Structure formats: structure tokens, C-alpha cells
N, C-alpha and C positions, 0 to 999 in steps of 0.2 A: 597704035590701038592701046587704050588704057586697060589694064588688068584689074578687075575688082572682084573680090570674093564675096560670097553671100554673107559671110560673117562680118566683113568690113562694112558692107552696105547696111546691114541691120544695125550695127553699132552707130553708123552715121544717122540713121533714121531715128534711133532711140535717144542718142545723146551725142551731139557734135563735139562737146568738150572731151568726153571720153574717147571719141574717135581721134581727136587731136593728140591726146596723150599716148594712146596705144598704137595708132597707125602712122601718124605723122612724125612724132618725136620718138616713137618706138621705145617707150619707157617700160621697164619690167618691174613688178613689185618685188621688194626684198623679202616680204613675208606673205604667205599665201592667205587669201581671204577664205575662212572656213566654209562659208556658204557656197562660194564659187568652186572651191576645190572638191567639195563633196559631189557636186554635179559632174565635175570633170572625171572624178574617179568612177562614178556610176556609168557614165558614157563610155569610158575607156574599158571598163569591165565587160560591157555588152559587146563592144567592138571586138575585144579579145575572144569572146565566146564564139563569134561568127568567123574568126580569122582562119585563113588557110583551108577554106572549103571543108570545115569540120562537119562531121555528121551530127544530125540533130540531137542524138542522145549523149553527145560529148560536150555540148556547148556550155551548159551550166557549170560543169566541173572545170572546164577551161577558164571560165570567168572567175571562179573561186580561186584557182591557182594564180591567175594574173594578179588579182587584188592582194593576195597574201604575199606575193613576191615584190610587186612594185610599190606597195604602200606599207611595207613592214616598218617604215620609219614613223608612221602615224600611230596615234594611240588606239587602244582597243575599241573604244566607243566609236571613233570615226570609221574604222574598218568594218565593225559590226553593222553600222548603219548603212554603209555602202553595199555590204554583202546582202543585207535584207532587201534592199531596193532591187538589186540585180536578180535575186531569187524570186522577186515578185513579178518579173516579166511574164506575161501570159504564156502558158505552155504552147498555145497554138503558134505564137511568134517563134519560139525556139524550134518548133517542129517543122516550120516551113522549109522545104527543100531548097528552092531557088531564092536565097536571101543574100543581099549585098549590103554590107555594112561599111559606111564611110567610103564608098567608092567615089573616087575623084572624077568629076564631070567638068569638062572645059568646052565652052561654046563661044564662038566668035559671032559678033553682031556688027559687021562692017559699017552698015548704015548709021549706027549710033556711035561707032568708034570705040566700042567696049568689048572686052573679052571677059565673060563671066565664069567664075570658078566656084564650085561648091561640092560639098561632101554630105549628102543626105545621111541622117542617122541610120536609116534602114530603108531599103527598097525590096519589097517582097513581090515576087512574080508568080502568078498562077495562070492556069489556062483561061480563067474567067476575068482576071483583072490584074492591074499593076497598082500596088499600094505603097505610098510614101509615108513612112512613120516618123514622127518627130517625138523623141522622148524628152520629157521634162521631169524634174525632181524637186522635192520639197521636204522640209522637216515638219510641215503641217500634217494634219491627219483629219479624217472624217469629213465633215461639211466644209471646213476651211480648205482642205485639199480639193474637194469637188468644186468649190467656187473658183479656185485658182485654175483648175482645168478649164472651166467654162470661159474664163478670161483669156486663156491661151487660144482657145478655139475661135473666139470672137475677134481678137486683135492680132494674132500671130501671122506676120507676113512671111516669115522665114520658110515655113513648109510650102507655101504657095510658090515661092521663088525656086525652091528645089523641084517642085512639080514642073515648072517651066523648063528647067534644065534637063530634067528627065525626058520630057516630050521632045525637046529640040535636039537632044543628044541621040536619042533612040528614035529616029524618024520612022523606023519600020514597026514601031509599036502599034499593034492592031487590036488592042483590047482597052476597055475603059480604064481611066486613071482615077484613083481615089487618094485622099489624104486622111490622116488620122493622128491625133495627139494621144499619147499615153503618158500619164503622170504617175511616177513611182515615188513612194515616200520612204524615208529612212527607217520608219517603223514597220515596213514590210507590206504596206497597202499598195494596191494597183488600181488606178482609176482610168478606165478605158473610155476615150472619147468616141464619138461617132465616126463612121467611115463615110466621108462626104465626097460625092462625085466632083471631079474637076473637069468641067466641060470645055470644049474648044473656045467658047465665049469667055469663060473664066480665065483660061490660059491667055487669051489675047489681051484681056484687060490687065492681068497680073504681069505679063511680059512688058506691056507698055509702061506700067507704073515702075517696074524694076529698072528698065533701061533709062527712063527719064530721071529717076533718082540717082542711078549710077553715074549719069552725066553731070550731076551736081556735086558729087562727093568732093569735098575739099575746097569748094569755091567760096563759101561764106561760113565763117566760124562764129558760133554763138558764144555768149559769155558763159560763165560758170552756171551750173544748173543744179536744181534741187528737185527731187521727185521720189516717188514711191520705191524705185528700184536702186536708190543710191547706196543702201546698205550692202548691196550685192556687188558693188563696184570697187575695184582695186584702188581707185583714186579718190574715194569718198572723203578721206581726211583732208586732202588738198582743197576741195571745194568747201568743206566745212570751215577750214581756216579762213578762206576768202570771205565767206559770209559773216564770220565772227570777227572780222577786222584784223585777222592775222596775216602772216606772210605765206601765201600759198606756194610760192616757188621754193622757199626754204623747207616747207613740209615735203614737197615733192622730192627734194634732194635726200631727205631722211628716209622716205619710204620706198623710193624706186632707184633703179640704176639703168643705164643705157645698154 
């Protein structure tokens, strides 16, 4: 049975060349991409706030301490932006008692020959509903940030795949399932998306699409790619070199290690 993570699957769906570098060749960047690292810091700070079954009124302080300790190597501007984003998380999110951050979910699908693995950003459980929250971050603000949120809501497959894993892992779940995107900005804005119901029909369709795509991972590799998200990719310089007539493999050796 092949093991595929949601992160790997989304990478494959978004850019097969990036999947090839990251998951097949397992290349690691020598220098961190500031855009990516900011998002990672924000996500890690939120996870730290919810760690160890912390009480709601302790969570923001725990997130602050984590960022101060783990990102002390970063410059003040970077840490301040990450801190502003974490502090912008809605109070109702921090206050939810039954909250599970980055909980590992593993589900076997024998018929498809796939084992899916995922860690939803946040699963919030109440008596009325189960809510899967996907955090996104950006350096944009105002209308630009709001537009980015709408794009995530319209095109984001990751949160739906997490919803499938939640439903299939917790078979006893007897309450409605919802999904939501929350966009945090490094300037301290919070843009909350809608809470959309994930019905059994939506789950069936998302599951079918997820498993069909997972079965295709690694089978056909596309050529180098150029798109709107390339600036957020650790391997952007290699693809740029390729399209500019340079030696992309030589660039890879300079910017990555195995």
C-alpha cells in the first residue's frame, strides 16, 4: 500500500516539477525562502499555542514564547510580522476548548492501494459541529488579502482532503462537518472566510478525487513550470535558469543539498 501525505498530493497537483525536486529527489534548500518561512513560522506558532492541551487563556502567550525562542536567529522585522499574524488569530479560535492542532491522521484505502496521511491545521470540536480550519498567511493587506482569501476558498483542495480524513478517521462523528479558511497577514489583519458545510456528497466526491490523484502521483512528470506561485517555491531559481537558457542542474547544486 502506497503512503501519500496530503502535503505531497497537493504539491503534485500544483506543480509536478516541484514534487520531483522535493519528494522524489528529496532536495533541501540551502537558504530559506522568506515568503515560505514566514508562513511556516506562523503555522508553527499557532501549533505551539495549542500544544500539550494548554488552557485557552495560555495559548497566545505560549505562541509568543515559541516564536521568540525558535526564531531568535531571524531579524526583528521577520519575528514581528510572524507575531502580529499569530496574535491576529480570532479570539474565538483560541478560546475553543476541544481544539486539535496538527493532529496526525492516517487512513487506509485498500481498494485504491493508498494510505493517506495528513495533519489538519486545526480541528475544532463543539456539540454542534466539527470544524476543519486551514490557516493561510500573506504579506498583503486590505483588499489584496481579501482577494487572496477568496482564491483559497474557491481553489483550495487541501482543506477538503483534510475533511475526508477527519470523516474517515472518526467514524463515530455524529455532528455536521464544516471547513473554513482563515487568512492572517504579517501586518496583523485577520480575514475570516465562511464556514462551509461539507456534506456526505461533497465528501464522496472529494474522496474519489483525492484517491484518483494519489494513485497517479509520480507516474508522469511534467517539464519545468512557470506560474503565479513560483516566487513562493524553494526551487524557483532552477526553473528560471531552465527557461532563460541556463543550466538548471548546476543551479540546483548551488541552492540545494540532499
